[in-house]
N, C-alpha and C positions, 0 to 999 in steps of 0.2 A: 797278783791282784790287779784288777783293771786301773788303768790311769784315767781318772774321770775328770773331765772339764767341759763346761758349757760350750766351749769354743770347738770341741770334737763334734758336736751335733750341728746338723744343718739349722739354719735360722727358722725354716718353715716348721721343722720339728718341734723346736723349743717354743715357738709361738703357739703350736697346737697344745703343747703340754700346759703351758701357763694359762691358756684360755680355759682349759678344762678345770684346772685346779681353782682358778678364780671363780669359775662358775659353782664349784662345789663349796666355796668359802672354807677351805681347809686351813688350819694353822700353820706356822712356819716349819715346825719340826716335820709335820706330816707332808709339807710341800717338798722338803728336801728328801724325804724317804720315797715319795711317790715318784719324784723326778728321778732319782737314782734307779728305781724299779723300771721306770719307763726307758730309762737309757739302756739298762741291761736287755729289756726286750727288744729295743731298737738295734742294739749291737749284735745280738743273736740272730735277729732276722737279716741283717745285712751280711753276717758271716755265712749264713746258710746259703746266701746266693753266690758265694765264692766257690767255685769247683774245687772239689777235693784235691785234684792234681795240682792246681795253683797252690793251694795252702801247703801242699807237700813241698813243692819248689821253694816256697818261702821258707818253710821250716828247715830245710836243708842247708839254705844260704845263712839262716840266722844261726843255726847250730854250728856252723863253721866259723862263726865270729863276725859275719858281715851284717851291715845294715841292709834292709830290704823293705820295698814299699810298692804297693800298686799304684800305678800312675797312668795318667792320660784319660782317655775316652771311658774306660771302665768306671773310674771314680766319679766322673761326671754322670754317668748314667746311673750309678747307685745313688747319687744325691738327688738326681731327678725321678728316681723311682722306676727306672726302666731297665730291663734286663741287658746287661753288657754282652756284646757279641765277641769282642777280643780282650785278651788279658796281657797286659805289659807290666813288667816289673822294673824298678831301678834300684840299683845297689852300688856300694862302694867297692865291690869285688871287681877285679880286673877281668877282661874277656877270658884270657888264660885260665884265671882261677876258677871262672864259671864252668869252663869247659872240663876242668878236671873233676868237678863235683858231680857230673851227670853223665849218664851212659850215651845217651843220643843227643848231640848238639850240632846244630848247622851254623857255621860261620857266616851268617848272612851279612853282617856288616862290621867286622872286627876293626877296620881302620876307624870306624866311627864309634866304637864301644858296644856294638850290638851283636848278640848271638841268639839263636832261636833254641830253646830247649824243648825237646819232644819228650813227653813224659805220660805214660799210660793213656795214649790216644788223643792228648791235647797238646797244641804248640803254644808256647809262651815266649815272647820276646824279652829277653833280659838286657838291659842297657846300664853300662857303668855311668855313675854321675859324671857329668863332663860340663866344661865350658867351651862354647864353640868360638872358633877364630873368625877371621873375616871370610865373607862369602864374595867370591868374585864371579861365580857362575850363576847366580841368583837360584842356586838349588841346594848345594850342600857347602858346609863350611870347609875352607882350604885345609884347615887342621883343627884338631881338638885336643883339649887339655883336661885330663882326668882330675877330678876333685874329690874330696871327702865330704863335701857340703851339698846336702840335698837342696837347700835354698838356692844355691848357685845353679843347680841342674834345673830347678823349676824356673828360674828367671829367663832361661834361653827358649822357652816354648812360645807357642804362638798366641794363644788366648787365655784369658783368665780361667774359663770354665775347664781348660785341658791342662791347667798348671796346679792341680791339686794332687796330694799324695795321701794313701790310706795306709796304715799301719794295721795289718791283719790281726797281730795279737792283741793289741790295745784297743783298736777301733778308733784310734785317733786320726783325724783328718787334718794334714798340714796344709794351710791354705794362706800362703802369704800374699796372694794377689786378689783376695776376695772373690774367688771364684764361686763359692756357695752363694754369697749374696748376689752376684751376677745371674746365677741360676734361678734365684727366687725373683729378680727383677726381669728376667727373660732378656739378657743383654749380651750381646757379643761385642767384647772389649779386648782389643790387642793389649799386650803386656809392654809397658814402657812406652816408647815412642812408636806409634803404628808405622810411620814412614820407614823406621829402621827395621822393623819385622818384615815389611813387605819387600824392602830392599835386600833382605838376606835370602828370601825365598818367595818369587813372585806368586807360586801356586797358592800361597796362604790367602791371597785375595779370593781365589775361588773356593777355597776350603771354608773361609768365613761366611761367604755367600751361602755355601751348602749347609752349614750348621744353622744359620739363620733360617732358611727355608725348612729344613727337616724339623727343627725344634719349634718353629713358629715364634722366633726371637726377633728382636729389632736389633739393629747394628748401632752401637754408640756413635754420636756425632763426629768425633774426632777419628775414630777407626774408619768410618764410612768416608769421610773426607780424604783420608789417605788412600783407601781403595781406589777412589775416583782419580786422585792425583797420580798414584803409581800403576794404574791399569795397563800401561804399556809394558810393564815388566813382564806380563803374560806372554808377550812375543818372544821371549827368550826360553820358554817352557816348552819342553818336548811334547810332541803330540800324544805319545802314550800316556804321560802323566795327566794331561788335560782330558783325554778319554777316560781315564780311571775316575776322575772327578764327576764327569758327566754321568758315567755309570752308577756312581754313588747317588747322585742327585735323582736318577731314574728310580731308585730304590726308595725315595721318600714317599710318604702317603700322598703328598701333593707337590709334584715337581714344578708345577706352575709358580710356586712362591719363590724358588730359587731363580727360575728364569726371569721373572718379573724384576728381582733385585739386580740380575745381570743386566737387564735393559736398563735400569735407572742408573746404574754405575758406569755404563759404556763398555762393560766387559762383553756383552753380547756382540757388540760391533766388531770386537777383535777376534772372537773365536768362533762365533756362528753368525757371519754378516748376512748369509742367505736368509736366516730367520729374522734378523733385526730388520731387513728391508721390508718385512710384511708389517711393520708397525704403521698405523694410519691408513692401510689398504681397505678401503670400506667395501662391504659386500651387499648383496641384494637383501630384500626385506625379510627373508626367513632367518637371517642372521642377525644376532643382537650385538656382535662384536666385530672389531676389525680382525684382519687374517692372523695377526700375532697373538691376540688375546684368544681368539677361537682355538689356535693351534696348541697353546699351552693348556688351555681347558681340556681340549681333547686328549692330551697326554694324561691329564689327571683322570679322565674318563676310562682309562685302562686300569681297572683295579686289581688284574693279575699281576704277580711278580715276574713280569717278561719284559726284559729289556728291548728286545726285537720289536715287540708290539708298541711300546711306549715310543720307541724311535719312530715307528711307522706313523703313529698318531701325531707326534710332534712335527713331523716333516712332511706330512701328506699334502699340504696345501702350500707349500714354499714357492711352488712354481707359479702361484697367483700373481706375484708381484710383477715378474717380467712378462707374463701372459695377459696382463690386464689391457683390456680395450673398452671403448665406451661407444654405445649405440647412438643414434641420432638424438634419441630422447635423453641422453646423458646417463643411461643404465650402465653399470659396469658388467663386463663379460669376461670370462677366463677360459676360453676355448683351448681344449688341449693341455690345461694345466697339469693334469695328472701325468702325462709323459714328462713334462718339463720338471715337475716335482721330483719324479723318480731319477732323473738325470742329475739334478741338483744334489739329491740325497746321496747318490753313488759318490759324487765328488767329495761331499763332506765326510762320508764314512771312510772313504780311501784316505783322505787327508789326516783323519783322526786315528788311522791304523786299526780299524775294527776288523774282525776276521772276515775272510771272503764269504763264507757260508751265511753269515749274519747280513753281509750287504746284499747278497743275492735274495734272501728272504724279505728283507726289508723294502728294497726297491720293487720286488714284484708286487707285494701287497699294495704299496702306493700306487703302481701303475694301474691296478685293478679296482681301486676303491671307487670308482664312479659308476659301477653297474646299476642300472635301474629296471627292477622287476615288476612286471604287472601279470595278471592271471591269463592274459592272451598269449603268453609264450608258448609256443609248441614244445612237445617233448624234445625235439631235435635242438631247440634253442637252449633248453636246459641241459641238455648233454654238451652242447658247445661250451656252456658257461662252466660246467665242471671241468672239462678239458682244458679250457683257457686258464682257469684259477689254479687248477690241480686239486684233487680230492683231499690231499693232505693239508691243504691251505684254506679250505672252507670255513672252518670254525674261526680261525684267525681273522678272516676277512669279515665275517660277520661281527666279531669282537670290535674290529676297527670301524665298521659302519655305526655301531651303537655309540662308540667314543666320539665319532664325527658328529653324530647328532647331539650328544651331550655338549659338545663345544660350541654349538649354535647358540644355546640359551643358559647353559649351566644347570639345566634340569635333566635329571635322569629319564631317557626315553623309555617307551614301552617296548620291551624286547619282543613282544608278540608281534610286532610289525614285520618280522622276517619269518613268521611261522608258515606262511603261504609257500615261500620258496624253499623252506626247509622240507616241507611235505612232498614237494615235487621232487626235490633231490633225493629224497629217501625213496620214493617210488622207482626212480631211475636206478638207483643203486641196488635195489632189492632185486631187480630184474637181470642183474649181472650182464648188462649190455657192454659192448665194446667201447671202451674209453681211452684205450691207447693202441698203437700200432702192434704191440704184442699180443693184444686181444683177437686180432684177425685170425681166421681159420686158414690163412694161406700166407706162407713166408716168402721172403725175397729169393730164397733158393728155389722154391717151387716155381715161382715166375720164370726165373732164369732157365730152368730145365725145360718148363713146358712150352716156352716161347722161343727156346734155343738163342737167348740173349747173352752177349758178353757182359762182363761186369762193368758197370758204368752208372751214370746218374739217371738213366731211364728207368731203372728198377725202383729207385726211390720215388720217382715221379708217379710210376704206377701204384705203388704202395700207398702214397698220400692219397691218390684219387679214389682207391679202394676204401680207404679209411674215412673220407669225406662221405662217400656213398653209404657206408655202414652206419655212421653217425645219423645221417638223415633217415635211413631205413634199417633197423637193426635186423630185419628179416633177411637182409642179404648176406649176413655173415655165415655163409655156407660154402664150403670149399669149391664145389662145382659151379655155383653162381659167381663166385669171385674169378674163377678161371675165365669165365665167359666174358665178364665185365673187363677183365685185364687184357684179354686178347682183342677185344673191340676197341677199347682205349688205345692200345698200342697201334693198331692197324689204322685207325682214323685220326689220331692225334700226334702220334710220335714216329711212326715209320717213314722214311723217305727213300726216294728212288725206286 
């Protein structure tokens, strides 16, 4: 039989129940009956959201005589009514005991009580109830002590909204730190003394900022003050861990919320000083915001779930701070800022250990973002634009341009503004014109044999000249024509003696 208690329900749910019952003017017996029926509906709806595989892992541990609870972000998401992405379980079973119960187990963090159970296509972290020892590296406890107490385990966690546990069998939510109430109030609050939590693991500062931005919560005053006071703890955190938090922020609906909090707390100056330098850098009349606000809004303007594009939007103008110059009339100018932005972005992404392929893609888009098309472009100019940007990068660059426009005012731009260039590009691509050296109807080997040239840089110079000629006039992409042009170029421009 279900163990029913009003405390097992979120306050929001109870409030909704009583509001409806009061409106219906039901008597006390009917109220108790309807509340219980509503609880059964609520419990069953929550249980349906828990994957069958997770329930089976839970049941296996329970049948073996161990306690087991869903913990962490999954419980928070269930309380908030959003689908959980990851599933974590806490148990009084020791890691070795968990390993014996399941066929596929990865010992991901046995010294700290954690293993990952792989069961029917799902992975689930299972951690033994524990009490953490002291933290000397601002990352992990030097030692852990296993405990049979769930409440002790919940006490070591970072924020109240992450310190709830759910018993799948009964539907009971164990909430010793009032996480449900903080969910209802939309508050990020550290457990215990915030300074202690951030001295244990400095990354919790950035995690709290991420939660606040992603969930649209505010940070409780003592927790916020401790974040500001302990911001320097982030200096000890590895680049890889900071990168992962930034990647998580970029997955939010509005990354700008988190970056704004980072700015307010001094965190931005520590981990992204190049972006922080853009605060207060005023732009020309077409912009409603300074460079910093423009940049984080442009990041919001990338609505696709693409971290590379969001990074390009976030950093596309960071070169404006060092490139800033004023005219005699006092007007700000940022000549060459796109190249400086690409250079600074490369340094940031290398520092944060992003993959090289992503760094190349992001910096290339930033370097190309200042294109200015008008209908007077020749077909040759369109071909050069395609070659310079890369056919595979065109849509990304157009997406970045629209996000840049969004960042100027915070109002979605008209995507039809790019239709003219799109039509021109479609026309060029449909004619299958030469857009790479490989598209030439003449190879380097042909040039070497026909002109009797030894291997060397002159062959590459000739090929580049031929390619430029074909870009200007596609009709020249004919083997015989190219041979005549190559021979003439060699005799008049390269041959000596």
